[in-house]
FIDRENRO-291824 format. One record per residue: residue in one letter; x, y, z of N, C-alpha, C in turn; residue number from 1. Coordinates in Angstrom, 3 decimals, m for minus. Layout:
// FIDRENRO-291824
 code      n_x      n_y      n_z     ca_x     ca_y     ca_z      c_x      c_y      c_z pos
    a        X        Y        Z        X        Y        Z        X        Y        Z NUM
...
END
This chain:
// FIDRENRO-291824
 code      n_x      n_y      n_z     ca_x     ca_y     ca_z      c_x      c_y      c_z pos
    m m131.390  m47.331    9.451 m132.013  m46.089    8.670 m132.046  m46.803    7.239   1
    l m133.107  m46.302    6.278 m133.343  m46.598    5.129 m132.197  m45.762    4.562   2
    s m131.641  m46.578    3.057 m130.907  m45.738    2.398 m131.438  m44.591    1.338   3
    h m130.742  m43.678    0.904 m131.359  m42.815   m0.045 m131.736  m43.438   m1.332   4
    k m131.065  m44.741   m1.599 m131.494  m45.345   m2.841 m132.949  m46.387   m2.638   5
    k m133.226  m46.903   m1.595 m134.338  m47.374   m1.156 m135.415  m46.357   m0.957   6
    s m135.187  m45.266   m0.264 m136.074  m44.031   m0.191 m136.796  m43.725   m1.428   7
    l m135.913  m43.470   m2.275 m136.231  m43.159   m3.755 m137.178  m44.140   m4.652   8
    n m136.630  m45.476   m4.532 m137.293  m46.671   m4.854 m138.700  m46.542   m4.126   9
    i m139.129  m46.068   m2.914 m140.280  m46.383   m2.175 m141.353  m45.413   m2.603  10
    l m140.326  m44.077   m3.085 m141.132  m42.764   m3.603 m141.503  m43.201   m4.757  11
    k m140.773  m43.782   m5.845 m141.599  m44.092   m6.991 m142.400  m45.392   m7.342  12
    k m142.269  m46.300   m6.543 m142.842  m47.414   m6.308 m144.638  m46.868   m5.913  13
    t m144.823  m46.058   m5.109 m146.042  m45.403   m4.670 m146.523  m44.010   m5.542  14
    n m145.825  m44.000   m6.651 m146.051  m42.961   m7.348 m146.075  m41.220   m6.504  15
    a m145.578  m41.451   m5.519 m145.014  m40.244   m4.637 m144.100  m39.059   m5.133  16
    l m143.311  m39.569   m6.021 m142.208  m38.676   m6.769 m142.784  m38.872   m8.368  17
    l m143.270  m37.562   m8.758 m143.839  m37.402  m10.109 m142.985  m36.453  m10.812  18
    e m142.892  m36.782  m12.036 m141.993  m35.695  m13.010 m143.130  m35.229  m14.010  19
    g m142.803  m33.981  m14.370 m143.624  m33.311  m15.429 m143.212  m31.647  m15.258  20
    h m144.177  m30.840  m15.177 m144.106  m29.593  m15.095 m145.012  m28.906  m14.018  21
    f m144.558  m28.736  m12.884 m145.221  m28.422  m11.561 m144.821  m27.008  m11.189  22
    v m146.162  m26.362  m10.798 m145.949  m25.174  m10.007 m146.444  m25.474   m8.396  23
    l m145.396  m24.946   m7.913 m145.450  m25.642   m6.419 m146.072  m24.432   m5.444  24
    s m146.647  m24.730   m4.265 m147.515  m23.702   m3.325 m146.674  m22.592   m3.131  25
    s m145.458  m22.537   m3.183 m144.381  m21.303   m3.058 m144.429  m20.606   m4.542  26
    g m145.190  m20.832   m5.506 m145.280  m20.273   m6.667 m143.783  m20.734   m7.641  27
    l m142.991  m21.330   m6.921 m142.019  m21.690   m7.892 m142.347  m22.847   m9.055  28
    h m141.542  m23.398   m9.917 m141.900  m24.185  m10.913 m140.828  m24.969  m10.883  29
    s m141.160  m26.426  m11.036 m140.079  m27.701  m11.077 m140.327  m28.639  m11.860  30
    s m139.579  m29.375  m12.347 m139.793  m30.772  m13.066 m139.988  m31.730  m12.424  31
    k m140.086  m31.776  m10.890 m140.228  m32.829  m10.161 m141.230  m32.480   m8.932  32
    y m142.077  m33.318   m8.412 m143.345  m32.907   m7.448 m143.033  m34.372   m6.484  33
    i m143.145  m33.919   m5.343 m143.119  m35.017   m4.011 m144.431  m35.064   m3.508  34
    q m145.194  m36.062   m3.818 m146.971  m35.842   m3.186 m146.634  m37.078   m2.491  35
    c m146.685  m36.412   m0.850 m146.458  m37.378    0.301 m147.627  m38.174    0.297  36
    a m148.679  m37.874   m0.011 m150.012  m38.446    0.113 m149.987  m39.879   m0.528  37
    k m149.565  m40.075   m1.565 m149.179  m41.011   m2.288 m148.487  m42.126   m1.371  38
    l m147.539  m41.734   m0.822 m146.729  m42.586   m0.107 m147.336  m43.008    0.900  39
    l m148.186  m41.939    1.775 m148.978  m42.528    3.066 m149.710  m43.321    2.342  40
    s m150.321  m43.225    1.471 m151.652  m44.313    1.084 m151.090  m45.775    1.139  41
    f m149.966  m45.981    1.244 m149.218  m47.346    1.496 m148.612  m47.379    2.893  42
    p m149.425  m47.568    4.094 m148.996  m47.426    5.240 m147.773  m48.339    5.764  43
    n m147.583  m49.369    5.011 m146.459  m50.356    5.270 m145.065  m49.779    4.887  44
    l m145.140  m49.024    3.920 m143.765  m48.676    3.224 m143.426  m47.183    3.734  45
    a m144.417  m46.375    4.135 m144.481  m45.041    4.789 m143.689  m45.359    6.270  46
    d m144.396  m46.625    6.760 m143.771  m46.881    8.062 m142.197  m46.798    8.158  47
    k m141.745  m47.411    7.387 m140.227  m47.714    7.108 m139.504  m46.297    6.978  48
    i m140.085  m45.306    6.660 m139.700  m43.855    6.247 m140.118  m43.082    7.304  49
    c m141.222  m43.183    8.055 m141.285  m42.631    9.559 m140.393  m43.039   10.428  50
    k m139.981  m44.398   10.546 m139.219  m44.997   11.657 m137.731  m44.350   11.479  51
    s m137.466  m44.164   10.308 m135.801  m43.869    9.936 m136.089  m42.175   10.322  52
    l m137.148  m41.262   10.087 m137.033  m39.981   10.470 m137.029  m39.973   11.899  53
    a m138.033  m40.532   12.438 m138.209  m40.766   13.970 m136.814  m40.883   15.087  54
    n m136.047  m41.874   14.226 m134.478  m42.098   14.627 m133.674  m40.697   14.615  55
    k m133.814  m40.145   13.368 m132.671  m39.106   13.385 m133.210  m38.031   14.371  56
    i m134.604  m37.782   14.544 m135.162  m36.659   15.527 m134.589  m36.902   16.743  57
    k m134.616  m38.424   17.079 m134.383  m38.679   18.695 m133.119  m38.398   18.744  58
    k m131.993  m38.486   17.933 m130.568  m38.318   17.943 m130.395  m36.851   18.078  59
    k m131.095  m35.761   17.273 m131.026  m34.560   17.418 m131.665  m33.827   18.526  60
    f m132.490  m34.020   18.802 m133.828  m33.447   19.899 m133.578  m34.172   20.966  61
    k m133.282  m33.648   22.063 m132.933  m34.376   23.445 m134.493  m34.175   24.083  62
    k m135.109  m33.067   23.977 m136.312  m33.117   24.757 m137.458  m32.519   24.048  63
    i m138.505  m32.895   23.561 m139.600  m32.475   22.757 m140.791  m32.825   23.606  64
    d m141.511  m31.346   23.753 m143.040  m31.539   24.710 m144.043  m31.723   23.417  65
    l m143.973  m31.199   22.479 m145.134  m31.119   21.563 m144.526  m31.340   20.154  66
    i m145.445  m31.846   19.456 m145.208  m31.686   17.890 m146.019  m30.953   17.366  67
    l m145.971  m29.743   16.441 m147.084  m29.023   15.617 m147.019  m29.569   14.009  68
    a m147.705  m29.816   13.266 m148.194  m30.016   11.842 m149.090  m29.115   11.516  69
    p m148.505  m28.485   10.432 m149.748  m28.115    9.429 m150.581  m28.674    8.407  70
    a m151.820  m28.476    8.553 m152.541  m29.108    7.750 m152.176  m28.642    6.354  71
    m m152.616  m29.405    5.680 m152.957  m30.808    5.126 m151.662  m31.870    5.521  72
    g m150.593  m31.618    4.595 m149.637  m32.557    4.533 m148.741  m32.791    5.700  73
    g m148.764  m32.125    6.614 m148.039  m32.651    7.884 m148.851  m33.253    8.767  74
    v m150.153  m33.534    8.637 m150.888  m34.014    9.717 m150.561  m35.870   10.108  75
    i m150.438  m36.425    8.973 m150.391  m37.907    9.152 m149.120  m38.239    9.534  76
    i m147.956  m37.374    8.889 m146.605  m37.331    9.563 m146.182  m36.970   10.936  77
    g m147.116  m36.012   11.145 m146.904  m35.587   12.416 m147.431  m36.583   13.593  78
    y m148.797  m37.302   13.285 m149.268  m38.174   14.096 m148.415  m39.495   14.244  79
    e m147.619  m39.817   12.920 m146.669  m41.235   13.153 m145.639  m40.789   13.779  80
    i m144.895  m39.555   13.539 m143.804  m39.363   14.571 m144.293  m39.333   15.918  81
    g m144.963  m38.595   16.293 m145.655  m38.524   17.640 m145.823  m39.962   18.043  82
    k m146.355  m40.837   17.427 m146.667  m42.145   18.035 m145.276  m42.808   17.806  83
    l m144.212  m42.592   17.399 m142.714  m43.160   17.447 m142.201  m42.815   18.541  84
    l m142.306  m41.446   18.588 m141.647  m40.792   19.923 m142.469  m40.942   20.940  85
    k m143.730  m41.147   21.063 m144.757  m41.117   22.349 m144.679  m39.377   22.699  86
    k m145.038  m38.688   21.932 m145.109  m37.458   22.126 m146.608  m36.613   21.801  87
    e m147.267  m35.752   22.452 m148.251  m34.988   21.939 m148.180  m34.440   20.428  88
    t m149.281  m34.640   19.849 m148.917  m34.065   18.549 m150.235  m33.198   18.016  89
    i m150.441  m32.117   17.594 m151.483  m31.658   17.364 m151.123  m30.816   15.838  90
    f m152.097  m30.452   15.194 m151.864  m29.762   13.799 m152.595  m28.387   14.054  91
    c m152.307  m27.479   13.199 m152.959  m26.011   12.927 m153.629  m26.400   11.447  92
    e m154.509  m25.147   11.312 m154.956  m25.409    9.681 m155.149  m23.915    9.462  93
    r m155.560  m24.088    8.155 m155.926  m22.541    7.595 m157.397  m21.997    7.813  94
    v m157.689  m20.868    8.338 m158.738  m20.360    8.389 m158.556  m18.339    7.869  95
    n m159.319  m18.689    6.624 m158.960  m17.571    6.118 m157.528  m17.057    5.626  96
    g m156.776  m18.120    5.132 m155.490  m17.685    4.790 m154.411  m18.103    5.698  97
    k m154.869  m18.084    7.070 m153.901  m17.800    8.197 m154.011  m19.406    9.125  98
    f m152.839  m19.855    9.494 m152.747  m21.035   10.176 m152.943  m20.556   11.712  99
    t m154.059  m21.415   12.045 m154.645  m21.206   13.321 m154.826  m22.298   14.311 100
    l m155.016  m22.597   15.599 m155.122  m23.614   16.293 m156.606  m24.161   16.310 101
    r m157.347  m25.034   16.184 m158.535  m25.287   16.236 m158.867  m26.515   16.987 102
    r m160.182  m26.942   17.290 m160.267  m28.185   17.849 m159.825  m28.378   19.231 103
    g m159.916  m27.258   20.048 m159.481  m27.634   21.225 m157.978  m27.551   21.459 104
    f m157.158  m27.416   20.456 m155.719  m27.837   20.542 m155.068  m26.370   20.968 105
    n m154.360  m26.135   21.941 m153.377  m25.323   22.248 m151.594  m25.505   22.750 106
    i m150.911  m24.739   22.784 m149.586  m24.942   22.847 m149.267  m24.422   24.506 107
    k m148.748  m25.107   25.193 m148.498  m24.554   26.484 m147.601  m23.728   26.677 108
    k m147.531  m22.448   27.452 m146.508  m21.320   27.448 m144.953  m22.221   28.186 109
    g m143.882  m22.327   27.431 m142.853  m22.671   27.611 m142.241  m23.956   27.225 110
    a m143.356  m24.400   26.430 m143.385  m25.937   25.913 m142.377  m25.836   24.535 111
    r m141.454  m27.084   24.488 m140.737  m27.204   23.685 m141.163  m27.737   22.511 112
    v m141.564  m27.087   21.361 m142.247  m27.650   19.959 m141.096  m27.510   18.800 113
    l m141.631  m28.904   18.124 m141.054  m29.610   17.134 m142.090  m29.380   15.953 114
    i m141.615  m28.568   14.972 m142.778  m28.336   13.787 m142.076  m29.754   12.562 115
    i m143.356  m30.294   12.125 m142.972  m31.611   11.582 m144.229  m31.289   10.278 116
    e m143.468  m31.535    9.349 m144.302  m31.391    7.678 m143.806  m32.567    7.012 117
    d m144.454  m32.823    5.771 m144.097  m33.740    4.856 m143.028  m33.472    4.023 118
    v m142.986  m32.346    3.191 m141.978  m31.783    2.439 m141.753  m30.659    2.557 119
    i m140.540  m30.102    2.930 m140.122  m28.714    2.943 m139.588  m28.058    1.524 120
    t m139.748  m27.069    0.717 m139.303  m26.598   m0.222 m138.850  m25.111    0.519 121
    t m139.639  m24.092    0.498 m139.228  m22.938    1.376 m139.344  m22.703    2.425 122
    g m140.080  m23.397    3.217 m140.254  m23.423    4.646 m141.549  m22.460    4.935 123
    k m142.084  m22.041    3.904 m143.363  m20.923    4.429 m144.286  m21.528    5.251 124
    s m144.651  m22.851    5.078 m145.816  m23.133    5.906 m145.108  m23.271    7.542 125
    s m143.764  m23.885    7.488 m143.250  m23.873    8.901 m143.001  m22.704    9.497 126
    l m142.787  m21.666    8.776 m142.788  m20.167    9.547 m143.798  m19.685    9.752 127
    e m144.949  m20.105    9.101 m146.261  m19.861    9.595 m146.617  m20.408   10.624 128
    c m146.057  m21.413   11.200 m146.403  m22.113   12.417 m145.715  m21.696   13.618 129
    v m144.379  m21.208   13.303 m143.709  m20.618   14.346 m144.388  m19.368   14.614 130
    k m145.201  m18.470   14.264 m145.963  m17.467   14.787 m146.997  m18.130   16.024 131
    l m147.338  m19.336   15.565 m148.394  m19.759   16.826 m147.320  m20.152   18.022 132
    i m146.588  m20.549   17.867 m145.475  m21.165   18.893 m144.826  m20.015   19.476 133
    k m144.946  m18.572   18.913 m144.193  m17.621   19.533 m145.439  m16.867   20.287 134
    k m146.614  m16.815   19.632 m148.009  m16.064   20.488 m148.231  m16.938   21.531 135
    s m147.850  m18.252   21.658 m148.336  m18.824   22.755 m147.031  m19.264   24.020 136
    k m146.244  m18.094   23.495 m144.685  m17.792   24.597 m144.147  m19.325   24.815 137
    a m144.104  m20.168   23.733 m143.534  m21.589   23.495 m142.104  m21.531   23.078 138
    k m141.329  m22.474   22.904 m140.023  m22.578   22.153 m139.949  m23.273   21.161 139
    l m139.577  m22.798   20.162 m139.511  m23.757   18.809 m137.901  m24.077   18.977 140
    i m137.979  m25.659   18.910 m136.513  m26.357   19.134 m136.267  m26.709   17.625 141
    g m136.976  m26.731   16.462 m136.306  m27.213   15.068 m137.502  m27.594   14.241 142
    f m137.242  m27.689   13.188 m138.309  m28.472   11.995 m137.799  m29.751   11.506 143
    a m138.654  m30.651   11.212 m138.306  m31.891   10.432 m139.257  m32.134    9.267 144
    s m139.183  m32.990    8.352 m139.774  m33.325    7.411 m139.299  m34.768    6.670 145
    i m140.148  m35.410    6.277 m139.852  m36.543    5.800 m138.783  m36.118    4.382 146
    i m139.111  m35.180    3.535 m138.451  m34.531    2.366 m137.854  m33.035    2.457 147
    d m136.745  m32.910    2.309 m136.320  m31.741    2.330 m135.948  m31.362    0.987 148
    r m136.533  m30.344    0.201 m136.335  m30.344   m1.307 m135.785  m29.000   m1.456 149
    s m135.527  m28.289   m0.336 m134.883  m26.800   m0.229 m133.846  m26.466   m1.030 150
    t m133.709  m25.629   m1.333 m132.496  m24.910   m2.098 m132.146  m23.539   m1.026 151
    k m130.675  m23.436   m1.133 m129.933  m22.233   m0.326 m130.822  m20.759   m0.923 152
    q m131.209  m20.926   m2.275 m132.045  m19.856   m2.720 m133.614  m19.912   m2.259 153
    s m133.731  m21.001   m2.135 m135.526  m21.015   m1.807 m135.865  m21.123   m0.284 154
    l m134.901  m21.483    0.460 m135.258  m21.950    1.870 m135.306  m20.455    2.608 155
    k m136.169  m20.339    3.349 m136.518  m19.175    4.130 m136.036  m19.412    5.720 156
    i m135.835  m20.850    6.187 m135.470  m21.575    7.359 m134.064  m21.521    7.567 157
    k m133.516  m20.576    8.401 m132.149  m20.687    8.657 m131.263  m21.316    9.434 158
    t m132.209  m21.958   10.363 m131.899  m22.953   11.413 m131.367  m24.650   10.790 159
    g m131.824  m24.884    9.664 m131.299  m26.283    9.320 m132.436  m27.177    9.530 160
    i m132.823  m28.368    8.580 m134.105  m28.969    8.602 m133.477  m30.457    9.091 161
    t m134.176  m30.990    9.782 m133.951  m32.401   10.113 m134.911  m33.387    9.040 162
    s m134.356  m33.979    8.010 m135.128  m34.878    7.130 m134.558  m36.203    7.059 163
    h m135.704  m37.089    6.539 m135.586  m38.367    6.130 m134.474  m38.471    4.979 164
    l m135.015  m37.629    3.879 m134.085  m37.478    2.847 m134.047  m36.162    2.211 165
    k m133.076  m35.823    1.672 m132.719  m34.444    0.963 m132.902  m34.818   m0.415 166
    i m133.776  m34.237   m1.300 m133.801  m34.446   m2.622 m133.348  m33.196   m3.574 167
    d m132.291  m32.873   m3.978 m131.880  m31.779   m4.628 m132.903  m31.633   m6.116 168
    v m133.634  m30.866   m6.349 m134.474  m30.760   m7.641 m134.510  m28.964   m7.688 169
    p m134.162  m28.725   m8.608 m133.964  m27.487   m9.099 m135.369  m26.911   m9.395 170
    t m135.822  m25.317   m8.609 m136.600  m24.798   m8.677 m136.644  m23.261   m9.266 171
    y m137.493  m22.851  m10.260 m137.338  m21.644  m11.297 m138.521  m20.851  m10.997 172
    k m138.178  m19.430  m11.040 m139.231  m18.528  m11.163 m139.817  m18.546  m12.376 173
    a m141.121  m18.061  m12.314 m142.007  m18.303  m13.670 m141.368  m17.508  m14.974 174
    n m140.469  m16.387  m14.708 m139.971  m15.523  m16.058 m138.456  m16.362  m16.134 175
    k m138.088  m17.384  m15.667 m136.793  m17.918  m15.735 m136.720  m19.293  m15.881 176
    l m137.974  m19.668  m16.929 m137.821  m21.388  m16.942 m137.163  m21.812  m17.866 177
    p m136.128  m23.085  m17.652 m135.594  m23.370  m18.788 m136.637  m24.188  m19.967 178
    p m135.969  m23.898  m21.271 m137.046  m24.288  m22.148 m137.736  m25.653  m22.522 179
    e m136.703  m26.745  m21.661 m137.425  m28.056  m21.459 m138.513  m28.144  m20.674 180
    l m138.764  m27.161  m19.740 m139.780  m26.949  m18.597 m140.877  m26.103  m19.683 181
    k m140.460  m25.245  m20.166 m141.714  m24.365  m20.772 m142.411  m25.231  m21.884 182
    s m142.030  m26.391  m22.274 m142.693  m26.914  m23.060 m143.724  m28.092  m22.753 183
    i m143.480  m28.166  m21.467 m144.585  m29.262  m20.647 m145.684  m28.407  m20.402 184
    p m146.936  m29.102  m20.383 m148.047  m28.312  m19.739 m148.121  m28.312  m18.194 185
    i m148.596  m27.259  m17.423 m148.242  m27.026  m16.214 m149.281  m27.866  m15.515 186
    t m149.040  m28.382  m14.249 m149.924  m28.921  m13.060 m149.437  m28.212  m12.082 187
    t m150.758  m27.866  m11.424 m150.430  m27.437   m9.518 m151.032  m28.177   m8.980 188
    p m149.889  m28.903   m8.126 m150.334  m29.836   m7.298 m150.468  m29.350   m5.708 189
    g m150.871  m30.426   m4.760 m150.712  m29.646   m3.452 m152.301  m29.189   m2.983 190
    s m152.469  m28.750   m1.796 m153.601  m28.526   m1.386 m153.891  m26.966   m1.098 191
    r m152.739  m26.082   m0.766 m152.836  m24.971   m0.361 m153.871  m24.088   m1.299 192
    f m154.051  m24.358   m2.553 m155.096  m23.202   m3.267 m156.202  m24.104   m3.559 193
    i m156.743  m24.971   m2.912 m157.971  m25.884   m3.061 m159.194  m24.892   m2.355 194
    k m160.287  m24.566   m2.874 m161.227  m23.697   m2.611 m162.493  m24.603   m2.134 195
END
């Protein structure tokens, strides 16, 4: 498995770890942003991180029937982990703001489903995926991500996350920004609000 230091070096080398003033899809503000799409644009480097995550998933979950990834960020990660674990992998996408299964994808009743994302900060997207699993009368076995940047205060998932890398980056509500963050222009990264 890759060390924390080597993993951070890969993120920096691929410009996947950015510094500035960011408003995350959760609405929280942060001085760092992880853009896994930049990591994934270097498949040879992303492969090392995906293999490390796949090994952690194998150790934690004995039986997985299906991997579900939320679009956009989770699609490639889900595919890569599904390939490494030899598991069927599907994705859900937003239609009118709600995650939906399209393209003929479905979740079989009783299936043991693992949700995989690129980055988890609050777990909001993952918890939206849980609704699809429950609606299908399947069983959620857990959550996994390349990067877990959640905090006790921000995380809505209470069962834990299996991640390749845990990065502690403080997040702030708009009305509680530290002075150094207030002085930097805001960037709104991610894909949730793209029209």
